[in-house]
C-alpha positions as CSV (number, residue, x, y, z in Angstrom):
1,X,-124.9,36.9,44.8
2,X,-121.6,35.1,44.9
3,X,-118.6,36.5,43.1
4,X,-118.8,33.7,40.6
5,X,-122.3,34.9,39.6
6,X,-121.1,38.4,38.9
7,X,-118.3,36.9,36.8
8,X,-120.7,34.9,34.8
9,X,-123.0,37.8,34.2
10,X,-120.1,39.9,33.0
11,X,-118.5,37.1,30.9
12,X,-121.7,35.7,29.2
13,X,-122.0,38.3,26.4
14,X,-118.4,37.7,25.4
15,X,-118.9,33.9,25.2
16,X,-122.1,34.4,23.0
17,X,-120.2,36.7,20.6
18,X,-117.3,34.3,20.4
19,X,-119.6,31.3,19.8
20,X,-121.3,33.1,16.9
21,X,-118.0,34.2,15.3
22,X,-116.7,30.6,15.7
23,X,-119.8,29.1,14.0
24,X,-119.4,31.5,11.1
25,X,-115.7,30.7,10.7
26,X,-116.4,27.0,10.9
27,X,-119.2,27.2,8.2
28,X,-116.9,29.1,5.8
29,X,-114.0,26.7,6.5
30,X,-116.2,23.7,5.7
31,X,-117.8,25.3,2.6
32,X,-115.3,27.7,1.0
33,X,-117.5,28.0,-2.1
34,X,-120.2,29.5,0.1
35,X,-118.0,32.5,0.9
36,X,-117.3,33.0,-2.8
37,X,-121.0,32.9,-3.7
38,X,-121.8,35.4,-0.9
39,X,-119.2,37.8,-2.1
40,X,-120.4,37.5,-5.7
41,X,-124.0,38.1,-4.6
42,X,-122.8,41.1,-2.5
43,X,-121.1,42.6,-5.6
44,X,-124.2,42.1,-7.7
45,X,-126.4,43.9,-5.1
46,X,-124.0,46.8,-4.9
47,X,-124.0,47.0,-8.7
48,X,-127.8,47.2,-8.8
49,X,-127.7,49.9,-6.1
50,X,-125.2,51.9,-8.1
51,X,-127.4,51.5,-11.2
52,X,-130.5,52.6,-9.3
53,X,-128.6,55.6,-7.8
54,X,-127.5,56.7,-11.3
55,X,-131.0,56.3,-12.7
56,X,-132.5,58.3,-9.8
57,X,-129.9,61.1,-10.1
58,X,-130.5,61.3,-13.9
59,X,-134.3,61.7,-13.3
60,X,-134.1,64.1,-10.4
61,X,-130.9,65.9,-11.3
62,X,-128.1,66.7,-8.9
63,X,-128.8,69.3,-6.3
């Protein structure tokens, strides 16, 4: 295999990761409200998990 082929095989995963990161940044740059709604949803999920954890610990008791 030529040297260029080895370079492409080594470099390809980096370009895929960069492309994915760039697409995410572009999406949040075009729609900043999307980021806010995702963060709010994340906070709500963690709040529900904390509530479930407290409920579980109250039923089973700390060990």
